[in-house]
C-alpha positions as CSV (number, residue, x, y, z in Angstrom):
1,M,-13.3,10.7,65.7
2,V,-13.7,8.1,63.1
3,A,-11.1,7.9,60.6
4,P,-12.4,7.4,57.1
5,P,-12.6,4.2,55.3
6,A,-9.3,3.0,53.1
7,E,-11.4,2.9,50.4
8,D,-12.7,6.4,50.7
9,E,-9.2,7.9,51.2
10,A,-7.9,6.1,48.0
11,V,-10.6,7.9,46.2
12,L,-9.8,11.3,48.1
13,A,-6.2,10.9,47.0
14,C,-7.1,9.9,43.4
15,L,-9.4,13.1,43.2
16,A,-6.6,15.5,44.3
17,A,-4.3,14.1,41.5
18,L,-7.3,14.5,39.0
19,E,-7.7,18.1,40.4
20,A,-4.0,18.8,40.1
21,A,-4.2,17.7,36.4
22,L,-7.1,19.6,35.5
23,A,-5.6,22.8,37.2
24,G,-2.4,22.3,34.9
25,A,-2.3,21.4,31.4
26,G,-5.1,19.1,31.7
27,A,-2.6,16.4,30.6
28,L,-3.8,12.6,31.7
29,P,-0.9,11.4,34.9
30,D,0.5,8.2,34.0
31,S,-0.6,7.2,37.5
32,L,-4.0,6.6,36.2
33,A,-2.9,3.0,34.9
34,D,-2.2,2.0,38.9
35,V,-5.5,2.9,40.2
36,P,-8.2,0.3,40.6
37,P,-11.1,0.9,38.0
38,R,-13.7,1.2,41.0
39,T,-11.7,4.0,42.5
40,L,-11.0,6.0,39.3
41,E,-14.6,5.7,39.0
42,A,-15.8,7.4,42.0
43,A,-12.9,9.8,42.0
44,L,-14.1,11.0,38.3
45,E,-17.6,11.1,39.3
46,A,-16.8,13.3,42.2
47,L,-14.6,15.3,39.9
48,A,-17.6,15.9,37.6
49,K,-19.7,16.8,40.4
50,R,-17.6,19.4,42.0
51,R,-16.2,21.1,38.9
52,G,-19.3,20.7,36.6
53,A,-18.8,21.5,32.8
54,E,-15.0,22.1,33.2
55,A,-14.3,18.8,34.1
56,L,-16.2,17.4,31.5
57,P,-13.8,17.2,28.7
58,F,-11.2,16.0,31.1
59,V,-13.4,13.0,32.1
60,T,-14.0,12.3,28.2
61,A,-10.2,12.7,27.3
62,V,-9.4,9.8,30.0
63,A,-12.6,8.0,28.1
64,E,-10.5,8.4,25.2
65,R,-6.8,8.3,25.8
66,A,-6.2,6.5,29.2
67,R,-3.4,4.1,28.6
68,T,-5.4,1.1,30.3
69,K,-8.9,-0.4,29.2
70,D,-10.1,-0.4,32.5
71,A,-9.5,3.2,33.0
72,R,-11.1,4.0,29.6
73,K,-14.1,1.9,30.9
74,A,-14.5,3.5,34.0
75,A,-14.4,7.2,32.9
76,R,-17.2,5.8,30.0
77,R,-19.2,4.7,32.5
78,V,-19.1,7.8,34.4
79,L,-19.7,9.5,31.1
80,Y,-22.8,7.4,30.5
81,R,-24.5,7.9,34.0
82,L,-24.1,11.9,33.2
83,E,-25.6,11.7,30.0
84,Q,-28.6,9.7,31.6
85,A,-28.9,12.6,33.9
86,G,-29.2,15.2,31.2
87,V,-25.9,16.6,31.5
88,T,-24.6,17.8,27.7
89,L,-21.3,16.3,27.2
90,P,-18.9,18.0,24.8
91,R,-18.5,17.0,21.2
92,V,-15.2,15.4,20.7
93,A,-13.0,16.3,17.3
94,P,-12.3,13.4,15.6
95,K,-8.8,12.5,16.4
96,P,-6.2,11.8,13.6
97,V,-5.4,8.4,13.0
98,V,-2.2,8.8,15.1
99,Q,-0.4,12.0,16.3
100,R,2.4,13.2,14.2
101,G,5.7,12.5,14.9
102,S,4.4,9.4,17.0
103,E,3.6,6.8,14.3
104,K,5.9,3.8,13.9
105,A,5.6,1.2,10.9
106,L,5.2,-2.4,12.3
107,S,4.4,-4.5,9.3
108,A,3.7,-4.2,5.6
109,W,2.3,-6.5,3.0
110,V,2.6,-5.9,-1.0
111,S,0.7,-7.9,-4.0
112,V,2.3,-8.5,-7.2
113,V,3.1,-5.9,-10.1
114,D,0.5,-6.1,-12.5
115,G,0.9,-5.1,-16.3
116,S,0.0,-1.4,-15.6
117,G,2.8,-1.3,-13.1
118,S,0.3,-1.2,-10.3
119,R,0.2,-2.8,-6.7
120,A,-1.6,-2.9,-3.5
121,V,0.7,-2.0,-0.4
122,W,-0.6,-2.3,3.3
123,I,1.0,-0.7,5.9
124,L,0.4,-1.4,9.7
125,F,1.5,1.8,12.1
126,E,1.2,1.9,15.6
127,G,-0.1,5.3,17.2
128,A,0.6,7.6,19.8
129,F,-1.5,5.6,22.4
130,G,-0.8,2.1,20.9
131,G,-4.1,1.7,19.0
132,W,-2.8,0.5,15.3
133,A,-3.7,1.6,12.0
134,L,-3.8,0.3,8.8
135,C,-2.9,2.2,5.6
136,A,-4.5,0.4,2.6
137,L,-2.6,1.8,-0.9
138,I,-2.6,1.0,-4.7
139,V,0.4,2.7,-6.3
140,N,1.8,2.6,-9.6
141,D,5.2,3.2,-11.0
142,Q,3.8,5.7,-13.9
143,A,1.2,7.8,-11.9
144,G,2.3,7.4,-8.1
145,V,-0.7,6.9,-5.6
146,L,-3.8,5.7,-7.5
147,E,-6.2,4.8,-4.2
148,A,-6.1,5.2,-0.3
149,A,-7.6,3.9,2.4
150,G,-7.7,2.5,5.6
151,G,-7.9,3.5,9.5
152,A,-7.9,2.0,12.7
153,I,-8.0,-1.7,13.2
154,S,-7.7,-4.1,16.0
155,K,-5.5,-7.0,16.0
156,K,-8.5,-9.5,15.4
157,R,-9.9,-7.7,12.5
158,L,-6.1,-7.6,10.5
159,E,-5.7,-11.1,11.2
160,G,-9.0,-11.5,9.7
161,E,-8.4,-9.5,6.8
162,L,-5.2,-11.2,5.7
163,R,-6.5,-14.5,6.2
164,S,-9.3,-13.4,3.8
165,L,-6.6,-12.1,1.3
166,R,-4.7,-15.6,1.4
167,E,-7.7,-17.1,0.8
168,S,-9.2,-15.2,-2.0
169,Q,-6.3,-13.7,-3.9
170,K,-4.8,-16.4,-6.5
171,L,-1.6,-14.2,-6.8
172,P,1.1,-14.0,-4.1
173,W,0.8,-11.5,-1.0
174,V,3.7,-11.3,1.0
175,E,4.9,-9.7,3.7
176,I,8.1,-7.0,3.7
177,P,10.2,-4.8,5.8
178,P,8.3,-2.1,6.6
179,A,11.1,0.4,5.9
180,R,10.8,-1.2,2.3
181,A,7.4,-0.6,1.8
182,T,7.3,3.2,3.3
183,A,10.2,3.7,0.6
184,L,7.7,2.5,-2.1
185,V,5.4,5.0,-1.1
186,A,7.6,7.9,-0.5
187,E,9.1,6.4,-4.4
188,A,5.4,7.2,-5.6
189,L,4.8,10.9,-3.8
190,A,8.4,11.5,-5.3
191,L,6.8,11.0,-8.9
192,H,3.6,13.0,-8.0
193,A,6.1,15.8,-7.3
194,R,8.1,15.2,-10.8
195,L,4.3,15.1,-12.7
196,G,3.0,17.9,-11.0
197,T,0.0,15.9,-9.7
198,E,-1.5,15.3,-6.2
199,P,-2.5,11.8,-4.8
200,P,-6.1,11.3,-4.3
201,A,-8.0,13.5,-1.5
202,E,-8.3,10.2,0.9
203,F,-4.4,10.2,1.1
204,S,-4.1,13.6,2.7
205,R,-5.0,11.6,6.3
206,W,-1.7,9.8,5.8
207,R,0.7,12.0,4.1
208,P,2.3,12.8,7.5
209,F,3.2,9.2,8.2
210,F,5.6,9.3,5.2
211,A,7.1,12.9,5.3
212,D,10.3,11.3,6.7
213,A,10.5,8.4,4.6
214,P,13.6,8.3,2.4
215,T,13.4,8.0,-1.6
216,P,15.1,4.8,-2.8
217,G,18.2,5.7,-5.0
218,E,18.3,4.0,-8.5
219,P,18.8,0.1,-7.8
220,E,22.1,-1.3,-9.2
221,P,21.5,-3.3,-12.3
222,P,21.5,-7.0,-11.6
223,Q,24.4,-9.0,-12.6
224,I,23.7,-12.0,-15.1
225,D,25.4,-14.7,-13.4
226,D,24.2,-17.0,-16.1
227,P,24.0,-15.8,-19.6
228,T,22.0,-18.9,-20.6
229,L,19.2,-17.8,-18.7
230,L,18.4,-15.3,-21.0
231,D,17.4,-18.2,-23.7
232,H,14.4,-18.6,-21.2
233,S,13.4,-15.2,-20.4
234,R,10.0,-15.4,-22.0
235,E,9.3,-18.0,-19.7
236,L,8.3,-15.5,-17.4
237,L,5.3,-14.5,-19.3
238,E,4.0,-18.1,-18.8
239,L,3.8,-17.5,-15.3
240,P,0.4,-16.5,-13.7
241,E,1.9,-13.6,-11.8
242,L,2.8,-11.7,-15.4
243,A,-0.5,-12.9,-16.9
244,S,-1.4,-9.1,-17.4
245,W,2.1,-8.0,-18.8
246,F,2.0,-7.1,-22.5
247,L,2.8,-3.6,-24.4
248,D,-0.5,-1.4,-24.3
249,P,-2.6,-2.3,-27.4
250,G,-3.5,1.3,-27.7
251,D,-0.1,2.2,-29.1
252,L,0.1,-0.7,-31.2
253,Q,-3.1,-0.1,-33.6
254,S,-1.4,0.7,-36.8
255,A,0.9,-2.4,-36.3
256,A,-2.1,-4.7,-35.6
257,L,-3.5,-3.5,-38.8
258,E,-0.8,-4.3,-40.9
259,L,-0.8,-7.5,-39.6
260,L,-4.5,-8.2,-40.0
261,Q,-3.7,-6.9,-43.4
262,A,-0.9,-9.4,-44.2
263,Q,-3.1,-12.2,-42.7
264,E,-5.9,-11.4,-45.0
265,S,-4.1,-10.7,-48.5
266,R,-4.5,-12.9,-51.0
267,L,-0.8,-13.3,-51.8
268,V,0.3,-16.9,-51.2
269,L,3.2,-16.7,-48.6
270,S,5.0,-19.4,-47.5
271,D,4.8,-20.1,-43.8
272,Q,8.8,-18.9,-43.9
273,Q,7.9,-15.9,-45.4
274,K,4.8,-15.0,-43.1
275,A,6.8,-15.6,-40.2
276,E,10.0,-13.3,-41.4
277,Y,7.1,-10.5,-41.7
278,L,5.6,-11.1,-38.4
279,A,8.9,-10.8,-36.6
280,A,9.7,-7.9,-39.0
281,I,6.7,-6.2,-37.5
282,V,7.4,-7.2,-34.0
283,E,11.0,-5.9,-34.4
284,R,9.6,-2.6,-35.1
285,V,7.1,-2.6,-32.3
286,V,10.2,-3.7,-29.6
287,D,12.5,-0.9,-31.2
288,A,9.7,1.8,-30.9
289,A,8.5,0.8,-27.7
290,F,11.6,0.2,-25.7
291,T,12.9,3.6,-25.1
292,P,15.7,4.1,-22.6
293,E,13.0,5.0,-19.6
294,A,10.9,2.1,-20.9
295,R,13.6,-0.2,-20.4
296,R,14.3,1.3,-16.8
297,L,10.8,0.9,-16.3
298,W,10.3,-2.9,-17.2
299,A,13.4,-4.1,-15.5
300,R,12.2,-2.0,-12.1
301,R,8.9,-4.2,-12.5
302,L,11.3,-7.4,-12.9
303,M,13.3,-6.6,-10.2
304,E,10.6,-6.2,-7.8
305,M,9.2,-9.1,-9.2
306,A,12.3,-11.4,-8.6
307,W,11.6,-10.3,-4.8
308,I,8.3,-11.4,-4.5
309,F,9.6,-15.1,-6.4
310,D,12.7,-15.1,-3.9
311,A,10.2,-14.6,-0.8
312,T,7.7,-17.3,-2.0
313,G,10.7,-20.1,-2.5
314,R,11.0,-19.6,-6.5
315,E,15.0,-19.1,-6.7
316,R,14.9,-19.9,-10.5
317,D,12.0,-17.5,-11.1
318,G,14.0,-14.9,-9.2
319,R,17.3,-15.5,-11.1
320,L,15.5,-15.2,-14.6
321,A,13.4,-12.1,-13.6
322,R,17.0,-10.7,-12.3
323,A,18.6,-11.3,-15.4
324,T,16.1,-10.3,-17.9
325,A,16.2,-7.0,-15.9
326,G,19.8,-6.6,-16.2
327,A,19.5,-7.2,-19.8
328,L,17.1,-4.8,-20.3
329,L,19.4,-2.1,-18.5
330,D,22.3,-3.2,-20.5
331,G,22.6,-0.4,-23.3
332,A,24.8,-2.6,-25.5
333,R,21.5,-5.2,-26.0
334,A,19.3,-4.3,-28.3
335,P,15.6,-5.3,-26.9
336,R,14.8,-6.9,-30.1
337,H,17.0,-9.6,-29.5
338,L,15.5,-10.2,-25.9
339,L,12.7,-12.8,-26.0
340,F,10.9,-11.5,-23.2
341,A,10.6,-7.9,-25.0
342,R,9.6,-10.0,-27.9
343,G,6.9,-11.6,-26.0
344,L,5.8,-8.5,-24.4
345,A,5.2,-7.1,-28.2
346,E,3.5,-10.2,-29.3
347,R,0.8,-10.2,-26.7
348,G,0.3,-6.5,-27.1
349,L,-0.3,-7.0,-30.7
350,A,-2.6,-10.1,-30.3
351,F,-4.6,-7.8,-28.0
352,A,-4.6,-5.1,-30.3
353,S,-6.0,-7.1,-33.1
354,E,-8.9,-8.4,-31.3
355,V,-9.7,-4.4,-30.4
356,A,-9.7,-4.2,-34.2
357,L,-11.7,-6.6,-34.8
358,G,-14.2,-5.4,-32.2
359,R,-13.9,-8.6,-29.8
360,V,-12.6,-6.8,-27.1
361,G,-13.2,-3.3,-25.7
362,A,-10.0,-1.0,-25.8
363,A,-10.7,0.0,-21.9
364,Q,-10.2,-3.7,-21.2
365,V,-6.9,-4.1,-22.3
366,S,-5.6,-0.7,-21.8
367,R,-2.5,-0.8,-19.8
368,D,-2.9,3.1,-18.5
369,P,-3.1,2.8,-14.7
370,R,-5.9,5.9,-14.9
371,K,-8.1,4.0,-16.7
């Protein structure tokens, strides 16, 4: 009796393992990773011929989920030949991006906070079988999750996307600890719960990723280590990252009209009188706009920007942002005396005046994140 070639023995041994897996729960054996691709391909083809339609879902599973690229390619070659022979392959339901409980945040990136409180958040997750998925969101501190996109991504494509961002974005886009990024999303979801709203439908595929993410508590008010920094708080508004920061012109229309009427008045006023009148309008606007909740909101934005400044090596800007945030959170300080708050009001009044004169559309300068 002639002994079968060693190669045939290997195929038979692999076929026996596949038969056992198919007869069991249908789970893929870990040993597939150690089988040479040619041997696995021959065994899968033999399994398909022996078991017919019963084996097709299993072969398809190997093509989709085997641990090694070679094993997946071997199964796909078998499926291709079967399809060419006229065999109808089973339709595979789309997989979730990752299986619940297996996702792991690997890296994360954020943009600066704009004047409406919105920022981009990218989080890279590792899935159940080692694949990557990129969750791309726009979150807002007044409305929660505004936009959601993303999906499976390769290392090469991710590197290309990040390179494109760095080349096209004029403002900082920085890497942050993944836990910090997931906490930002959890915070946005908690805001939805308080408001009784829902994130966009596109977020539903990502919601399980954040089921266990802890919501961050209220940050400690920053300590003002150098009170003289507050004399320079308005300088923050000269930074390109804060170019879109100003009070919503839609809330300042009456004050802007009052300002325009004063400028057009035939009454002869000295420069000092004009300056005092403008200052009085600005102070009324600041007093009305900077409620305790608004103070907390602007302070939180400043603290987030302080983190960005620190991450990009701008220590003074970071200290200035933290000191200004601390002043806003200090209930004993009147915002009208803070140059940063006055600057936000003056900018908002300037845009409101442009809207009143018909030079700018209201929607163009609205700070409402939903518009």
